[in-house]
N, C-alpha and C positions, 0 to 999 in steps of 0.2 A: 421574516423576520430582517432585522435591519442590520447592515455591514458593520455597525457599530456596537452591534451588543454582540455578534459573535469574536470580535474580537476582543473583547472584554470576557467571554468566556473563556478563550483558548489563554488569554494572559494567566486570569485565576486559576484555570486546569494549570498550565505549568507551574507556575507560582507555590501552588498547594503542592505540588509533588518536589519541588523543590527544599520547600523552608524545612524540612525535619533532618536537622544534621546528626552526623551519629556522635553521641557521649562518650558510652564505655569503652574504656580500651583492653579488649582481650588479646591474646596471643596475634603479633603485626598485626592490629586488623587497621593500621594506617598508609597502609599498600595495598591500592586494587590495583591486580593486574588483569584487565580486561581483555579476553581474548575471542575477537569478532570474525566468522567465519560466512559468510555471503556465498549464498549460490552461482551468482553470476554478477558481477561488477560491472555489466554492460547495461544491469537496471538500472534505468534513470532516479526510478522512486526509492530503491533500496543505497543508492548511492547517495541521496540525498538524508536519508532516514539517519545511515552510520555519521554524518558531517553532525548532523544535530547531538547524535550519541556523543561526538566527542564532546562538541560544544561544553552539551549538558555536564559529565565525567570532569570538566574542566574547572564548574562552577564547584566543587565539591574539596580542589584545592588550596583555598584559600581557609580553611577549619585545620590545615594543618592532616589532610587526609592528600596524600601521594595515590594519585590514579596515572594509567601506563594503559594504551590502547594500541593493541595490533591483531591487524586485521587481513582474512586471508579470502582470495579470492577462486572458488573451486569450478568457476567456469563450467557450468553445466554438468559437471561430475560427481559425484554421489563417491565413489570409490577414494577420488583426490582431497575431496571435503573429510572425509573421514583421515585420511594420511594427516590433511592439516589438521585438524582437534587433537589429535595426539604429540604431532611437533609443538603446536599452544599449549599443551599440559606440559610439556616435557619442560619445556622455555621459560616455564614460571607462573601461567595464565591462573591463577584462585578464584574467577569466574569467568563461563564462557555464554556469549551470546548469539545463539545456531540461527541462520536464515537454508532451513534445511535444501537441499536441491529435491531429494526426494522424500519428500512429509511421510511417507508410506516406510519409510526406511530410516530410523533412525536409534535401532537396536545397537549396533556397532560403537556409536556416540555415547551412547547413556552406560553404556558397559566400561568405557576407557573411564567417563567422568566419574563413575561411582567407584571404582575400583580406585583412584586418586584424590575422592571424596571433593571435589571442582564442581560447586552449583551450574544449574543449565539455568539458561532465559535463552526460548526460543522466541521466536518473534517472525510476525509478517507471513508464515506458513506453517499452518498448526499442525504439530502431527494429530495421529488420532487419537482418542480419547485413553484406548487401553495401555497403548505405552508411554502416553502420560502417568500413569500410575504404577508404570514401574519403576522407581523413585520416590521418594518425599522430595528429593531437593531439585523437580524438576517444574520447570514454571513455563505461559507463555505469556507474550505479550502484543496483540492484535485489534484487528478488529473485525468485528461480523459482516461476513461477506453478502450478507440475505439483505443486510440494512444498504450496501452499496448499491447491489442491482435494484432496488426496490426506488431509492433517490432518483437513480437515472430514468428509470420508467417514471416516475413524475415529473422529471426536470423535462422529458419529451412531449410526455403526455399535454404536459400546461403550454408549451410553445406550441401544439398541435392544433390545441383548442385554441389561441388565441389569434393565431396567423395561418389564415385560409391559402394560403400560399405555398407551405409549407408541401400540402398534396396537389403538386404541380399535375400533374394529367387528371384532375377536377371530376376522378372516379370514386370518392366515397371512401379508399384504401388508402393507407400508406405503406409504398414497398419497401422493404427495407434488408438491408446486408449486416451480418454479426464478423466483428474481428474478435477472435478468442486469441487466450495467451496459450494455454497448451492444451493437446489432446488428455481427456481424463484427467485434468487440475479441477480438483474441487472449487475453487475461488471461481473459475472461468465458467464452471458449469451453475453455478450459483448466482453469477453476476448474471450470466446471460437468460436464466430461465426469468428471474423474478423481475431484470428489466422487461422482458417481453409479459411476463404475466399481468405486471402494474399498467403496461400500457392494455391491455386489453381489459383490464379492472376499470380504468379509465373509459371507457366507450370507444376505444381506437381500433378501428378493424384494420387487420396486419395483413400483410401479403408477403413473406420471405421467398428474395431471391436465390437468394444463398449465402455463405458464411466462407471464412477463409481462417486458418492457424496460423497465427504471427508470431509465439512464444515472447510476447510482451517486447517488441521491438520494431522501432520504428522502420527502419528499411524492409525490414521483411514484411510491413504493413505495406508499404507503399506498393512492394511488388505484387500482394495480394489483391490490392485495393485494383491496381492495373488489370489484371488479368478479369476482374468481377465489374468491371467499367465497358471492358473488351467484348463479355457475354451480355450484357444489360445497357448499354449503350448510356442514354438519361434516363432510363425509366428507373434507378435509383432515389428513391428522396428521403431515405433514414440511413445514419450509418448509425450504428451501437456498437462501441469498443470494449472491450473489456479493462482496459487503461487510456492514460491521454495519450502512453506515445506511439500505440496505434492509431489513434484518432488523429496525431500529426501526421503519421503515415499516411493516413486513409489521403487527408487535406494537399499531402504532395502530390501525391498522384494524381487529381486535379490538376493541379496545378502543373505538372509536366507534359498535362496533356493541352494546357492553355483554356480548361474550363475554367469558367468563371463566371460571375453573377448570378442571375435567376434560374441555372442551368445546373447549379451545384444543389447536394442534398444539405440538411442539416446533419451534423455532426456533434457525436457526445463523448468522453470519455469517462474515465473515472481516475483517482488519485491526487490532484489537484498538484502536480508538479509546478517547478516555473515556469517551464513552458509550457504548459500547459495551461495556466492561468494568464500567463501574458496574450496568449491565444484566446482567450476567454475577451478579454480584455480587447483586443484586435479585432472580434466579433470574426473567428477564422471558427470559433468553436462554440457552441451556441451556451454549453455547459456542460458542469464535470462535477465529480463529488469529490470531497477534499478525504481523503487520508490522512488522520493526524498526524505525523511526522513527529512534530514539534513535542505533541502530548506522550506519543508511545517513546520516543525518547527519551525525556522527562524520568518514567513512569519506569524505563529500563534502568535509567544511570540509578536513580535511587534504590529500584531491588536490587542490583550487583552493589552498590556500595554497603545496604544493609547486612545481605549476604553475607558479607567479607566479614564487615565489624561486628556482627553479631546483635546489632542493634537498630530499632527502627521498622523490624518485619510486624510487628502489629498496630502500628501505623497505616497500614497497607492494603486498601480494601480487594480484596481478593472475590472472585467467581470462583466455588466450589475449592479453596484453597490454594487455588493454583493460577488462574486463570484472571490477567488484567485486561479488560476490553474498552478502546478508545472510542466515543461516535464518531460518525463521519457527519460532515457537512453539505449540505448543498448550495453548488455555488453558480451564479452568473453574471452579467457583466456589471450587477447593481452593487455586489458583492467583494467580486474577486480580486478589486485593490487590496481593501480590507483583510485577506487570505494573503498575498502575497506578500504584504508588509510584513506580516509575522510568520514568512513561513520557516524561520528559524528558529525561532521559539521554542 
């Protein structure tokens, strides 16, 4: 699919989500105080998504709707996040957007929200289904982790089939390593499994050399990659990373060791951060999978305003009454610029 088609699709999606403004004015419907709690402010993708959310909410202010956003960073502590959510409610937030530290431990946040009748939009880290059923005012906005893994595998398979140089030792197998987000994290497991399975399903014979846990972090990924290079030298032909930041960290490791040119493996990420898209354009990253932060932010903004105003919920398409999933897109050098130009939409 050509870049223009991707661009048009994202513009239509974002525009459609923003068109429905709130008309009816129940009690104080014109003041939307959004409390945002993020699992870790150092996560580049989450930071970009929250910036998009602020922009989208600002778009409602022209229609007499006052929107205020307060952001808190839990720095990886669920206990801290629980306390921050309580403070956000005490400060007057009338809708919450929560990026959970621990997706399996939302009960205290749900209890706080229910006691104060403040609806919750979870995003990026999906609570388990049983927790989402605890209260009718719980929602989730995100994407399907399986799709991202499948697409990463497809991108890698397409390159391997089209460029025999990827198999540097000509043994008919691709020696690979994986950089994973968090131990036991649902998205890490799903992304890795589906990327690898998709490669195998596309006729690629694989040999796994190693993996490293890098907690979605570029610096940690560089350290893990340095260790794997030390163990396997120039055997590594493919690096699959659960996100762009870790893929970039792997590239940093090779740069630090002055390994260049034909001695480099190929690298694939997920998320389509601005830095990741630029790396694709510079041929440092062979491909990534665009996680539609603009579309997710638009969906969250529309849902937040609708929940406070009481108007427009019927215009939002949910899965199972609570979920909004945005699609991923495959990104290569051919279309990366289009995504980069629209990454704030």
